[in-house]
N, C-alpha and C positions, 0 to 999 in steps of 0.2 A: 468569757467563753472557757478559759482554762479552769476557773473555779467551778463552773457548771459541769465540766467534764470530770473533774476530781470528785464532785458530789455524786455524779452518775456512777462512777466506779466504786465509790465507797458504799453506795446504796445497793448496787447490783452485784458487784464482784469483789467484795472486801477480802483482804488477806485472811481475816478471821471472821467467817460468816456466822459464828455462834450457832444457835439452834435453827437458823433459817438457811437452808442450803442454797447454793447458787442457782440450781434449777428451780427451786421453789420461788426464789426472788424474781427470776426472769418470767416464770409463769404467772405470778401474781401481778407483775408489772404489765404483762400482756393482757391480763384480765381487766385491769384498770383502764388500759387503752381501749379495749372493746366496749366497756361500760360507757366510756366517754365518746365513742364513735370517732376515735382518733386513728385512722387507718395507717398513717405514716409511722406512728409510734407502735402500733400493733405489729407492723412488719419488722420494725427494729427489734422489738422484744421477742418476736417469734424466732428471728435469726439468733439472738442471744440464747434463747431456750434451746434451739437446735444444736448450738455449739457447746452447750453446758453438759451434754451427755444425759439429759433428762430421760427418765423411763418410768413406767408405771403411773401411779397416782400423781407424782410430781409433774409429769407431762400433761396430765388431764386437768390440772388446776386452771390452765388458760381457757378451757372450755367453759363458757359462761353458764352452761346447763349442768355442769358437774357441781355437786354440792358437798363433796368430800366423802361420799359413800358412807361406809361404816367406821371410818377413821375419825374419832372425835376431835383430834388435833386439827386435821385438815378442815373439818366442818367449821370449827371455831375460826380458823384463819380466813377461810373463804367468806363466812358470814360477816366478819369484821371488815375485811377489805371491801366487800360489796357495799356494806352500809356506809363506810366512810367515803368511798369513791362516788357513791350515788347521792347520799344525803348526809353529809358530815354533821350538820346541825342536829341530827337525830341521835347521834352517838352519845351514850351516857356512861357513867361510872360502871354500871352493870355490864356493859359490853367489854370493858377491860377485865372485870372479874371473871367473865366467861372465858376469856383467853387464859387467865391464870388457872381456872378450874380444868381447862383442857391440857394443862401441863406446860404452858409457856412460862419461861422465866421472865422476870421483870426486864432484864436486858434485852431479851428477844421481843418483848412487847414494844420497847423503845425502837429496836431495829425495824420492826414492822411499821411503826408509825413514821419513821424516817423514810422508808421506802414509799409508802402511800403518799406522804407529803411531797417527796421529790418528784414522783411521776406525775402527780396532779399539777405541781408547779410547772413542769416541762410542758405539759399539754396546754395549760392556760397561757403560758408565755407564747407558745407557737400560735395559738388561736388569736391572741392579741396582735401579734406581728402580722398575721394574715389579714386581719381586719384593717390594720393601719395601712397595708398595701392595697386594700380594696379587693382582696382575693376571695372574699366570702360575701 
């Protein structure tokens, strides 16, 4: 549990967020939870988003109907997160290139991948535990 909490904090509220702000991270995590119909996680990430001081487009990222508007960076982030959260096997090298073309540095692409992987991991572990307990 301690390692999972440390990974949570590193993915969502790292001391050095690089090019992915804390509000963006919380909003993207919330979006992933919504895509996976994981209400408990959605509530958790919404609270994290509320506490992050998010405003403007960063706050709108959690809305699954928001596509990034006219901001090419946000469009690329959202497209990639939606793709990997919904159909990871469909992601290709070209999807990473699109992130680069939108201005994301390689380190931020890694950070984004870590965030998506961790949130997806959390959701799947919780679903597995619920199944084991006969809750679904």
